[in-house]
N, C-alpha and C positions, 0 to 999 in steps of 0.2 A: 242452581237457584237463581243465579243472576240471569240465565235466560229466561226464566219463569217469571220475573221482574218486568222483561220487556213483553210490549205489545207489538205486532202478534208472539207467541213464541218463538223463541230462535232456535237454529236457524229453518226459515220457510222453506218451502220443495226448491230442489234444484241451487238452493245458495251454499249448503255446506252440510256437512253429516255430524252429528254427535255419537261417537262410540265409546265404549270403555276399555281402559288399559286396567288391566288388574296389577297392580304393585304386588299385592301378598303372593302372587303368582309370578314375578319377576317380568312379567311381560313387557315392563318398561324397560329392561335390559334387551329385549329382541333386537337384533341388529336391524331390522325393518324398522322398528319403532324410532333407535337412535338416528336413522337418515332423517327423521321428522324433529326430533328433538335430541341432540349429541349430548345433552346433560344426563338423559334418562330421569327426567323429572315429568310429573303430573300435575295439571294438566297441559296439554298443547291443544292446538286449534290450526286446522286448516280450512280455508273457504276458497272458492274461485276469483271474490274480489281482493284475495291477499297475494301478493308477490311471493310471500315465504312465510311458512309456518309461525305462528305465536307460540314461543315457549315459556312467558313468563306469564304468571298470575294477574300482575297489575295490565300488562300488555292486553291480555284476553279481556278483562273488564272494560278496558277502556275502549275496546273495538264493539264490544256488546254493546256499551252505552251511545256508541254513536248511531250504531246499526237500526235502533229501533226506540221509541220513547217508552218512558216508562209507565208502569201500569196507574201508578198514583205519583203525585205530586213531581217536583224538577227530576231532571235528570240524577242519575247515580254519582256521578262526578259532580262537586260543588263548584260553583262559577266562582262565586265570593272567594278573594284571595286567603282571608281569614278562615273562612270555612273550610277550603281545601287544604289547608295547612293542617287544622286540626283533624282532619279524616287521613292525611298522611300520618301524622304522628301517631295515630291509633294502629294503623297498618303497619307502620314501622316497628312498632311494639309486639306484636304477636308473630311477626316474621321474624324478631331477635334471637341470638343465639340461646338465651337465657329461657325463652318460653318454647325450643324446640320439644315437640311431643315424644320423640323417643326418649328422651329421659324418662317418662312416665311408662312408656311401653317396655322398656329394658331394665332402668335403673333398679338396684340392689344395695339394701344398706348390711346385710349380713348373711352368713351363710344358710338361713332359714330361708330367706329369700330368694337364695340359689336354688335350694331344693325345690321351692314352689316353683320357680321359671322351669324346672327340669319335668314336671309333672304338667306343665302347661303345654298347650298348641305352639306357643310360642319358640320353643326350641326345636320344633318340628321344621317351623317357618324359616328358623335360622339356616337351618342344615338344608334344606331344600334350595333355599337362595345360595348358600356355598356350594351346592352340587351344580347348579344352574351357570355361576359365574364359572365354576372350574372348566365347565365344558368351552364356555365362551373363550375363556385365556388359551384353553388347548388349541382350540380352531384359528384363534388369531392372537398368537403369543406378543407380539409388537402393539397391540391396543392398549394404551395408558386408561381408557377408561375401566376396561375389564381388570387390568392388573390393580388399580386403585381400589376398585369396589371390593374385590377378592380379599384384598388385605384388611380393609377396613371391617366387611362382614366377618372375617375370619376372626380377628381380633376379639369381636364382641361374642361370637359363637364360643370362642375359647374360654371364657369366663364361665361359661357354665357347664364344662367340662372336668372330669378329675385330673385331666392333665394342666390346668392351669394352676401356675405356682402360686403359694400363698402370698408373696409379697404382690404381685400384680392384682390380685384378688382385695388384698388390703386397699391398696391403690384406687382399684373401683368402687370399692364402697366409701372411701373418702370423696371421691368425684360426684359420686350419687347425691350424698347428704349435702355437699357445696351446691349442687346443681337444683336441689329441693327448696333449699333456700332462696336462690334466685328466682325461682319459680313462682314460690308465694310473694315474693318481692314484685315480681311481674304482675301478678293477678291484684296486688294492692295497687300499682300503676295503672292499672286496666281501670280499676274501681273509680279512683280518682279522675280519669279522663272520660269516662262515658257521662254523656250528656242528659240523655232522656228525652222522649220515649224511646229512641233509638240511639244507637252510639254516639252518631254526631249531631243529634237533635232531633226535629220534628218530621224529618223525612227518612227514609231506608237510603243510605249512600254505599259507595264501595266499601266504606270502614266495615259496615255491618256484614258485607260479604266476604270479608276477609277473615274477621274476627268468628264467624259462624262455622266453617269448617276447621278453623284450629280449636274452638272450644269443644265441638262434636267428636272430632278426632281425639282430643285429650280425655273425654269421657269414655269412649270406646276403648282406649288405651286400659282403662281402668277397668274395664267390663261391666260398666254401666248401661242397663237396658232401658231404664226409664230416664229418658233425656230430661226430665224436670227434677232428679234426685241428684244433689252434688254431696251427696253424703262421703262417698268413695274419695272424693276429690277431698275435699276437708281431712279427711282420715290420713290420707297419704301425704298431705301437706304438714299435718300436726306430729308427724315422725320426727321432723327437724324442727319446726314451729309451732311449739305444744297449742298457743293461742290463736291459732289461723281459723280465721271463717271469712267464707266467700261474702263479700261486702253487698248490702242491699241494693244498689245500684246496678251491679251486674245481673242479679238476680230478676230484678225486675226488666231490664234490658232484654234476658233471654225470655222471659213470658212474653214481652212485646212482640218481639221477632217471630217467636213459635205460633203467633196466632196468625201469621200473614199465610195466605195460601201459597205462597212459593216454598216456604219452609216445610209445610205439611206436605205440600207432594214430594218433596224433594227426600223428606225423612219419612214417608208413607210404609216403605217395606224395610223389614231389618236386611242388614248385609251377610247375604249368604256366607260371605268368606272372612267372618267375625274370627279371629284366631286368639283373643284374651279370654 
């Protein structure tokens, strides 16, 4: 979406390449990808004008902003110190631990949620990732990245198997409930910080380009197919915060950003690898 906000679209011929890395299929764990991004995160960016790949979303957006002018309005990164600080606060909020979308994807409050997870494609996704990681660990047993990811993914996967001890599950349920409450608080904080018509005011900024993928992934994790429908998000939050409602400014912002050509282009086709 950031590339589509620039003129001409990035990257121009011969200056770089945009390719997909499918995290659902654990392509970000491939040894060749880890040579580009040792953290195994997406996105990453390589370009002839770069001395080394960019592996942080903030760095990538800064590069894109310098590379070409915006389609409308000023650059994506505000020049004014106060405006820049406000944008940074929004970015830090949606990247905070309290708003991690993995909670929405895998969190469970009771055994009924566990049973539902077992019937979903998510369990297959976790199992497939575990199998891939196991192969990587076997091939490179001294690699700390693979060992840590194998343990983390395995712990999560075990919650959804009959081998999971009752005490571990109860702790998992409690952690999920606490996480949902913090997530709801984070959404309320977002409502207070959004300024309209876009997240940081009159023009699209880097703040919008961080919030959009976070919120779209949250909706995807809930199985939402209509990106204008927040009912599943509200229902999930109300399981621990009964009176939760997504705020009017957040809704208005989402509608405004959804009208931009860059948003429509980025979200024009359904994701073939939806697993929720």
